[in-house]
C-alpha angles and dihedrals in degrees: 000000000000116000091247094045117154133190122203130184137156086275101038136048117210101325113193122233096273095047091044091055094046096046101036112023105028090061095056115096097167133020125182132215115291119243105203110214101174137003124185120174145170136174101317104352139075134185115204130185115193147164124222146141121251119188088346096306122115115239137181116193142162122218134190115212126195121192128200125231090273092056094252120139107259102176144359125198114189125201110198115227132196122284109268 
């Protein structure tokens, strides 16, 4: 992740790396295999729609990724979808 990485969701506005880890990843005890539904990309951005299970619950989300000039992940914006 880039030093100035941010994470945004319908519940969070521009979390930094530490807060992102604490709020999003430290609460996950089990994550399933990703099923990629759609990927669209250009120069330094990608939009991905996927299905997965997190802590045993089915999810379907879309995320927008932005990379910096060094290829590090600069920001993620997640759009929560419906359970599968």
